[in-house]
Structure formats: structure tokens, C-alpha cells
N, C-alpha and C positions, 0 to 999 in steps of 0.2 A: 534539448525536443522543446520544443512549446506545448502546452496541454490548456493552455484555456481558461486557468482558473489560476488564482493565488491563495485561494482557503485550503488547506492542507489539514485533514483529519488522518491521528496516528492511531490505528487498533491497537489494543490494550495487549493481545496475545503478540503482536510485534515486541512489545515493551517487555514480557514475557520472558521471550524467544533468547531476548537479546542479553537480560538478566540473568537468564534461567544456569549459565555456567560458574556464576559471580561476575565480579567487578574487575578482577584481575584477569582473567580469562575470555574475555569478550569471544564472538563466533568471528573469524576471517569475514566470511561468506556467509548471505543471509537471502532466499530467494525471496522475493517480495510482488506484489502485485496490485498496482493501480487502476484503481476505476474512477472516472468522473461519471459524475452522480448529481441530481437535481435536488437544491436545496429548498423545501418545502415550507420552510417557516414563513410568520404571515411577512411580508415587506423583509427580504433579506437584501443584505448589504453587496451579496456576492452569487447570482441567478444558479452555479456548477460549484462546485466542492471536489476533491479529489480525496479518497479515502485508500490509505496505503495498509493493506494487510499483510499479514507473514501467511506465506505457502510452506510448508514442511515438507522438502525433500532426502531421498537417503543418499544421492549422488549429484554433484553437478557438473557431471561428463555428459555430454549429449542434449545439454538443453534448448529450447529455440524458443526466439520469440513469437509471441502468438498476439495479434492483432484478435480482436473482438467488438462487435460492434451488437448491439441492443437499442430495441427503440420501448422504451417506456412511454 
């Protein structure tokens, strides 16, 4: 899948969720959200960046892919 940006930011909550059970007991599955945002820095090298955030779920059954479009 092509998302249109090579700059990816990982949220700290995702890092905490991966390391919550220890380094030897990492989760097998984890649910994440990818959102494409505009870089608001002055003269950025990339206009867009991808933010990867953790989404807590109780079960992985019947989860579906959802596309959301927002105009900012």
C-alpha cells in the first residue's frame, strides 16, 4: 500500500503498548491507526508525514478496515 510519504512518526503510546508485557513477551497482534498529516514546520523537507498510533481493542474478531477522509 502506498501512502504518499516517506516520513513516519511513531506515537509513544505504541512503544509503551509493545513494551508493556516485557521484552520477552511482546504482543503477537496490535491494532494501529495510520493517519497522514501535514507538516507545519517552516520549510519542511516532506509536506506530509504518517503518524502511527496505538488503538486499544479487547478482541481482534470482526475488526474491519475503515477509510476516513478529513479536510484540514
